[in-house]
N, C-alpha and C positions, 0 to 999 in steps of 0.2 A: 459476441461481442464486438462492436467495431472501434477503432481507435485511429489514430494518426501519427505520423512520423514530422517532429517540428522541424522549424529552421536549424535547431542546434543539433538535429540527428536523433533526439530522445522520443523512444516510442511509448506513446500517451494512450491512456485509457480513462475514461470517466466512470466513477463508481459512486454509488450510494451509500452513504454512510451513516449510522445511528448510533447514538451514547446508549441504547438498553433496548431489549427486545421490545418489538410492535412500535416505537417510540418514531418520530418523523425523521424522515431521512435528509440528507444535504449531498448534493453532489460534488465531488472532489474530483480534481485531474490526477491520476498518480502516474508515475514515471516507471515503467517496468524494469527492474533491476534484478537481471540473473545472477547476479554475485551475493543477493541476499535469500537465505533461505529461510526466511520468517516468512510474516504474513503482511504487517505493514509499517512503514517508518513514516512518521508525520511531525513536522516542525510544530514546536508548544503552540504558535498561535492558533493552529487548525485545532489542537485537542481542546484548547481553551473554548473556541469558538463552539465546538461540537458538544462540549460539557462533559467529556469522558472521564471515567473513574480511573484512578489509580489503582493498579492491580498488585503491584511489586515493583522491586527492583532485581535486575538479573546482571548476571557477567557475560558480557559479549566479545567477541573477539574482531576486531577492525582488520579491513583490507590488507594494512600492513603488518599485521601480526601482532597488534599492540592490544591488551585486554583492557576494558574498560567497564566500567558499572552503568547500567542505563537505566531509567524508570521506564516501567512497561504500564499499559492501560488497556481495558478491553474495548471493544466496538463491535457493532452487527453491522452487518453489508448485504445489501441484495446481492446473490452471487448465484446466476443461472437458474432464476426462479425460486431460490431458495433464502432463508435468512440464515446467515453463517456469521459465527462469533470467532473472532481472531484478536490475537495479540498486537498491541501496537507499540512499538518503539518511539520514544520521544526523542528529537534531536533538535539541535540549534540550527539545524540546515534549511535550507530554502524551500525543496521540493520533496511533497511525499512520494514513498517509494512502495511498489508493490512486489513483494517477494515470491520466490520460489514454491513457498508453501502452498500459495494460493494458485500457483499454474499446473500443480500436481493434478495427473489425469485429463489434463486439457491440451488442446494443440495450439501452439502460438506461431502466427505467420506474420513476419516484420517484412514488408517490402518497402525497401529504400528508396527504389528506382518510383515507384507509385506514392509512395508516402502514406501508405497504409497500414492499420495493424489489424489483425483479427485473433481473436481467440475464442475457441469452440470447445 
């Protein structure tokens, strides 16, 4: 999987996401966030556009140590030739984030000099 480093120095990948198994996918650009150990974080407008169903609420710990309650949703994504089900945390933020749960057993290479991202 190939991506790019944008002008703000964010490592980005395009992923195909669906609301349910076997449903039509939509491509979204995600920012790789190695400080997030979950699957995906998505702005609410993306969640609504994709039609994701709410799964639950969960307690999460923010980077500054504050605990918060978050809404979680379920989505399916095309992931290295397979359909993978993962949890999505809703956010009021601007960017979808891809966490380390999806990086497990993968090799991530970010080359800031050539502005390239590779996930194998």
